[in-house]
C-alpha positions in Angstrom: 174.7 -16.5 10.0 174.6 -12.9 8.9 172.5 -10.3 10.8 169.6 -9.7 8.5 168.5 -6.4 10.2 171.9 -4.9 10.8 173.3 -2.9 13.7 171.0 0.1 13.1 167.9 -2.1 13.5 169.2 -3.4 16.9 169.7 0.2 17.9 166.2 1.1 16.9 164.8 -1.7 19.0 166.8 -0.4 22.0 165.4 3.1 21.4 161.8 1.8 21.2 162.3 -0.2 24.5 163.6 3.0 26.2 160.7 5.0 24.9 158.2 2.4 26.1 159.8 2.3 29.5 159.7 6.1 29.8 156.1 6.1 28.7 155.3 3.5 31.3 157.0 5.5 34.0 155.1 8.7 32.9 151.9 6.8 32.9 152.6 5.4 36.4 153.4 8.9 37.7 150.1 10.2 36.4 148.1 7.3 37.8 145.9 8.6 40.6 146.3 5.4 42.7 150.1 5.6 42.6 150.0 9.4 43.4 147.7 8.7 46.4 149.8 5.8 47.7 152.9 8.0 47.4 151.2 10.9 49.3 150.1 8.5 52.0 153.6 7.2 52.4 155.1 10.7 52.6 152.4 11.8 55.1 152.9 8.7 57.3 156.6 9.2 57.4 156.3 12.9 58.4 153.9 12.0 61.2 156.1 9.3 62.5 158.9 11.9 62.8 156.9 14.3 65.0 158.4 14.5 68.5 156.1 17.1 70.0 152.4 16.8 71.1 150.0 17.0 68.2 146.3 16.8 67.4 144.5 15.0 64.5 142.0 17.2 62.8 139.4 15.3 60.7 137.9 17.8 58.4 139.4 21.0 57.1 136.4 23.1 56.4 135.6 26.4 58.1 135.9 25.0 61.7 139.0 22.9 61.0 140.7 25.8 59.3 140.0 28.1 62.3 141.1 25.5 64.7 144.4 25.0 62.9 145.0 28.7 63.0 144.4 28.7 66.7 146.8 25.8 67.2 149.4 27.6 65.1 149.1 30.7 67.2 150.0 28.6 70.3 152.8 26.8 68.4 150.9 23.4 68.5 150.9 20.9 65.7 147.7 19.8 63.9 147.7 16.8 61.6 144.9 17.2 59.0 142.8 14.8 57.0 140.2 15.9 54.5 138.5 14.4 51.4 138.8 17.6 49.4 142.1 17.9 47.5 141.7 21.6 47.2 141.5 22.1 50.9 144.7 20.0 51.4 146.4 22.2 48.8 145.2 25.3 50.7 146.6 23.9 53.9 150.1 23.8 52.4 149.8 27.5 51.5 148.8 28.8 54.9 151.4 30.9 56.8 151.3 28.9 60.0 153.9 29.3 62.7 154.4 25.6 62.6 154.3 23.0 59.9 151.0 21.1 59.7 151.0 17.9 57.5 147.8 17.1 55.6 146.4 14.1 53.8 143.6 13.9 51.2 141.5 11.0 52.2 138.6 9.6 54.1 139.2 10.5 57.8 136.9 7.7 59.0 139.0 5.1 57.3 141.1 3.3 60.0 144.2 3.2 57.7 144.2 6.9 57.4 143.8 7.4 61.1 146.8 5.2 61.6 148.8 7.2 59.1 147.7 10.3 60.9 149.3 9.0 64.1 146.3 7.9 66.2 148.6 5.3 67.9 151.5 7.7 68.1 152.5 8.3 71.8 152.5 12.1 71.1 148.9 12.1 69.8 146.9 14.0 72.4 143.4 14.2 70.7 141.4 13.2 67.7 138.9 16.0 66.6 136.0 15.0 64.3 134.9 18.2 62.4 133.7 17.0 59.0 130.5 18.4 57.5 128.7 15.1 57.9 127.7 14.2 61.5 127.3 10.5 60.6 131.0 10.6 59.5 131.9 12.3 62.8 130.2 9.6 64.7 132.0 6.9 62.7 135.4 8.6 63.3 134.7 8.8 67.1 133.8 5.1 67.3 136.8 4.0 65.1 139.2 6.2 67.1 138.0 4.9 70.4 138.6 1.2 69.4 142.0 2.0 67.9 143.2 4.0 70.9 141.2 3.6 74.1 143.1 6.4 75.9 143.2 9.2 73.4 140.9 12.2 74.0 138.2 12.5 71.3 136.3 15.7 70.5 133.3 15.3 68.2 131.1 18.1 66.7 127.5 17.0 66.7 124.1 18.7 67.0 122.1 15.4 67.0 120.5 14.2 70.3 120.7 10.6 68.8 124.5 10.9 68.3 124.9 12.4 71.8 123.0 9.4 73.2 125.4 7.0 71.4 128.6 8.9 72.3 128.0 10.0 75.9 128.8 6.6 77.5 132.2 6.4 75.7 135.2 7.1 77.8 137.1 10.4 77.3 134.8 11.7 74.6 133.8 15.4 74.5 130.7 16.4 72.4 130.6 19.9 71.0 127.2 21.3 70.0 127.7 24.9 68.8 124.0 25.8 69.1 123.9 24.7 72.8 127.1 26.6 73.5 125.8 29.8 71.9 122.6 29.5 73.9 124.7 29.2 77.1 126.7 32.2 76.1 123.6 34.3 75.4 122.1 33.2 78.8 125.4 34.3 80.4 125.2 37.7 78.5 121.7 38.3 80.0 122.3 37.1 83.6 126.1 37.7 84.0 127.2 40.3 81.5 130.6 40.9 83.1 131.4 37.2 83.1 130.3 36.9 79.5 132.7 39.8 78.7 135.6 38.0 80.6 134.9 34.7 78.8 134.8 36.4 75.4 138.0 38.3 76.1 139.8 35.1 77.2 139.0 33.4 73.9 140.1 36.5 72.0 136.7 37.3 70.5 137.0 40.0 67.9 136.4 43.6 69.1 135.9 42.6 72.8 137.4 44.9 75.4 137.8 43.7 79.0 135.5 45.6 81.4 133.1 46.7 78.7 130.3 44.1 78.7 127.3 43.8 76.4 123.9 45.0 77.7 121.6 42.2 76.6 117.9 42.7 77.6 116.2 40.3 79.9 112.7 40.5 78.4 110.7 41.1 75.1 112.5 39.0 72.6 111.6 37.9 69.1 113.1 34.6 67.9 113.2 34.2 64.1 113.7 30.5 63.2 112.9 27.5 65.3 115.4 24.9 64.1 118.3 23.5 66.0 119.6 26.8 67.1 116.2 28.3 67.9 115.2 25.4 70.1 118.3 25.7 72.2 117.9 29.5 72.6 114.3 29.0 73.5 115.2 26.5 76.2 117.8 28.7 77.9 115.6 31.8 77.6 112.8 29.9 79.5 115.4 29.1 82.2 115.8 32.9 82.6 112.0 33.5 82.7 112.0 34.9 79.2 109.2 33.8 76.9 110.2 35.0 73.3 107.8 35.4 70.4 108.8 32.8 67.8 108.5 33.3 64.1 108.8 30.2 61.8 107.1 29.0 58.6 106.7 25.5 59.9 103.8 25.3 62.3 104.7 21.7 63.3 107.8 23.1 65.1 105.6 25.3 67.4 106.5 24.7 71.1 103.8 23.7 73.5 104.0 26.9 75.4 104.8 30.5 74.3 103.7 32.7 71.4 104.2 31.5 67.8 103.7 33.1 64.4 103.5 30.8 61.5 105.3 32.5 58.6 108.5 34.0 57.3 110.2 36.8 59.2 109.7 39.5 56.6 108.9 43.1 57.1 105.2 42.6 57.5 105.5 39.7 59.9 108.0 41.6 62.1 105.7 44.6 62.2 102.8 42.3 63.2 105.1 40.7 65.9 105.6 44.2 67.5 109.2 44.7 66.6 108.9 48.4 67.3 108.4 47.6 71.0 110.8 44.7 71.3 114.1 44.8 73.2 115.9 42.0 71.4 115.7 39.9 68.2 117.5 36.8 67.0 117.9 36.2 63.2 118.6 32.5 63.5 117.5 30.8 60.3 119.8 28.5 58.2 120.0 31.1 55.4 122.5 33.9 55.6 120.6 36.1 53.1 117.4 35.7 55.2 119.2 36.5 58.4 120.7 39.7 56.9 117.3 40.7 55.6 115.8 40.2 59.1 118.7 42.2 60.6 118.2 45.1 58.1 114.5 45.3 58.8 115.0 45.2 62.5 117.6 48.0 62.4 115.2 50.2 60.3 112.0 49.5 62.4 113.7 49.7 65.8 117.3 51.2 65.8 117.8 50.5 69.5 116.9 46.8 69.5 119.6 44.3 70.6 120.4 42.2 67.6 121.8 38.6 67.3 122.4 37.1 63.9 123.4 33.6 62.8 126.1 33.3 60.2 126.1 30.0 58.5 129.0 30.4 56.0 132.5 31.8 56.8 132.8 33.3 53.3 130.1 35.8 54.2 132.1 37.3 57.0 132.6 40.7 55.4 128.9 41.2 54.9 128.1 40.3 58.5 130.9 42.5 59.8 129.3 45.4 57.9 125.9 44.6 59.5 127.1 45.6 63.0 125.0 43.1 64.9 125.5 43.1 68.7 126.3 39.3 68.6 127.1 37.0 65.7 126.7 33.3 66.0 129.2 31.8 63.6 128.9 28.1 64.2 132.4 27.2 63.0 134.0 30.0 65.1 132.1 29.0 68.2 133.1 25.4 67.8 136.7 26.2 67.1 137.0 28.4 70.1 135.5 25.9 72.5 137.7 23.1 71.2 140.8 25.3 71.4 139.8 26.1 75.0 139.7 22.4 75.8 143.0 21.7 74.2 145.0 24.7 75.5 143.5 25.0 79.0 141.1 22.2 79.5 139.9 23.4 83.0 139.2 27.1 82.1 135.5 26.2 81.6 135.5 25.0 85.2 136.7 28.4 86.3 134.0 30.1 84.3 131.3 28.0 86.0 132.8 28.7 89.4 132.7 32.5 88.8 129.1 32.2 87.6 128.1 30.6 90.9 130.0 33.2 92.9 128.4 36.2 91.3 129.6 39.3 89.4 131.5 40.8 92.3 134.3 38.2 92.0 134.3 38.5 88.2 134.8 42.3 88.6 137.7 41.7 90.9 139.4 39.2 88.5 138.7 41.4 85.5 140.2 44.4 87.2 143.4 42.4 88.0 143.8 41.1 84.5 143.1 44.6 83.0 145.8 46.1 85.3 148.4 43.4 84.5 147.8 42.7 80.9 146.3 46.0 79.7 145.3 46.0 76.0 147.5 43.1 75.0 146.0 39.8 73.9 145.4 37.3 76.8 147.4 34.1 76.8 146.3 31.0 78.7 148.7 28.1 79.5 149.1 25.3 82.0 152.4 24.2 83.7 152.8 20.9 85.4 155.5 21.0 88.2 157.3 17.9 87.2 160.8 17.1 86.0 159.7 17.5 82.4 158.5 21.1 82.8 160.0 22.3 86.1 163.2 20.4 86.8 164.9 23.1 89.0 161.7 23.5 91.0 161.4 19.8 91.7 165.1 19.5 92.7 164.7 22.6 94.9 161.6 21.1 96.6 163.2 17.7 97.2 166.0 19.5 99.1 163.4 20.5 101.6 163.1 24.1 100.4 159.6 25.7 100.6 158.4 27.5 97.5 155.3 29.8 97.4 153.4 30.7 94.3 154.4 34.3 94.6 158.2 33.4 94.3 157.6 32.2 90.8 155.9 35.4 89.5 159.0 37.6 89.4 161.4 38.3 86.6 164.2 35.8 86.8 166.9 38.5 86.6 165.2 41.1 88.7 163.0 40.0 91.6 161.6 43.5 92.0 159.9 43.2 88.6 156.5 41.3 88.5 155.6 39.1 85.6 152.6 40.0 83.5 150.5 37.0 84.6 148.3 35.7 87.3 147.5 32.2 88.5 143.8 31.1 87.9 143.7 27.6 89.3 145.9 24.9 90.9 145.1 21.2 90.5 146.5 18.9 93.2 145.6 15.3 94.0 142.4 15.5 91.9 141.2 18.7 93.6 141.1 22.2 92.1 141.8 25.4 94.0 140.3 28.4 92.3 142.1 31.8 92.2 144.9 30.7 94.6 146.6 33.2 96.9 150.2 34.1 96.1 151.2 32.9 99.6 150.1 29.4 98.8 152.9 26.8 98.7 153.4 24.8 95.5 154.5 21.2 95.4 155.9 18.8 92.7 152.9 17.3 90.8 150.9 20.5 90.9 149.3 21.7 87.7 148.8 25.5 87.5 146.6 27.4 85.0 147.9 30.9 84.2 146.7 33.9 82.2 149.1 36.5 81.0 151.3 37.2 78.0 153.4 34.8 75.9 156.6 36.5 77.2 155.6 35.9 80.8 155.1 32.2 80.0 158.6 32.0 78.5 160.2 33.7 81.6 158.2 31.5 84.0 159.3 28.3 82.3 162.9 29.6 82.3 162.7 30.2 86.1 161.3 26.7 86.7 164.2 25.1 84.9 167.0 27.3 86.0 168.4 26.4 89.5 170.3 29.7 89.8 167.3 31.9 88.9 164.9 30.0 91.1 167.4 30.2 94.1 167.6 33.9 93.5 163.8 34.4 93.5 163.2 32.3 96.5 166.1 33.5 98.8 167.0 36.8 97.3 170.7 35.6 97.0 172.5 35.2 93.8 174.2 31.8 93.8 177.8 31.5 92.6 178.1 29.9 89.1 180.9 27.6 88.0 183.1 25.3 90.0 185.7 27.9 91.0 183.2 30.5 92.2 181.2 27.9 94.1 184.5 26.7 95.8 185.4 30.2 96.7 181.9 30.9 98.1 182.1 27.7 100.2 185.5 28.7 101.6 184.2 32.1 102.6 181.3 30.5 104.4 183.6 28.1 106.2 185.7 31.0 107.4 182.6 32.8 108.7 181.5 29.8 110.7 185.0 29.1 112.3 185.3 30.4 115.9 187.5 33.4 116.4 190.1 33.7 119.2 
């Protein structure tokens, strides 16, 4: 039977089939569900290949972005999940010191937490930082069920959420308003410790040894919301009874002075701003807070000013306002979380110094100023085990005694001191604050240092180099290589042999 259509028709059918297939492929590539599935697969594969410790950051808003920058500065990996595709795109454009994978998705979904590595052996913490506190609560509960041992950090300002989360194992709740109230209380009662703490977290513009002079009476508190209530509570602990200005009379505390109204020029004048020592602009509106700050600086140029910044994009305006203290919720949260991740016990040291008084703080600040100078402080912990201090463990198992001071010299010149000091030693569940350099160290000890990044590299090198460690402990340079060790042993044998 003859082909009715001819060879050209068959060819046309093939072309049509190819065009249809290509169109289907293009349609598939443009399909949002396919693109999302492909992104999740790539993201999961990258996370599985991570061999170093990492942290899951749920939410890449202002706080998540600042935290990721802090982790990058310490060469630590953050794995990011956020619902906003633009934020994930921005993540890929950041000039981080280390690659940080990101996924666009719901961070409270168990599947996405698994893709982010919540069950990975190198996952050290899950950090819930979304803008919705209910979502943060959900993330915390999901993460705790999926990995009972991983450390979870949750941002929350809700007493109800804190009541739910407090009983959970290994969960840290971060309330930026409570933290700032604690910091203000410290600035009033222990200004040098406040200065040291701000310097350790690298707060902008802080110089070690130059504390703020926060007044201890005559305060005006503008705004009595979540932040205002915490500030009021801590001020009362320091016998300060501030005058509160707020338009909602229902918020008025049982004790203390209260003016029902907005903190405009007339209200501030009525409140006696001209004779006030300190004022807090703590509303949830950045424009209102800047207006309050401007009025305060005009009416009383010497007043101590604290202003709340709600949005990171207004940073330039707040910098230009020159307030004495700025509460940026996202920055306060990121700094406290980074402190937990980098040096989890540093807050314990701060509390210890607070109990001991300003004289000990002055002593420590003076040592740090002398050793580090104007360089940025660097905190790190070292565990004296085979993973981080192989040479030291071997040396100790041979019966050799090592004191802390031996480790704080340059590995190639024991007359040169490293630019760092030990702050704490943890041993057998006990902590030793500000240890003496004459104290012996043992395998299993965990030591917190403050110094420079170069001093950390040199110290880690010493702890893992048998020759350098032997030199620092004994003052003798050990022969290297088989031949030179054989020659050295022969010389020792000859010296020990009896002479005729």
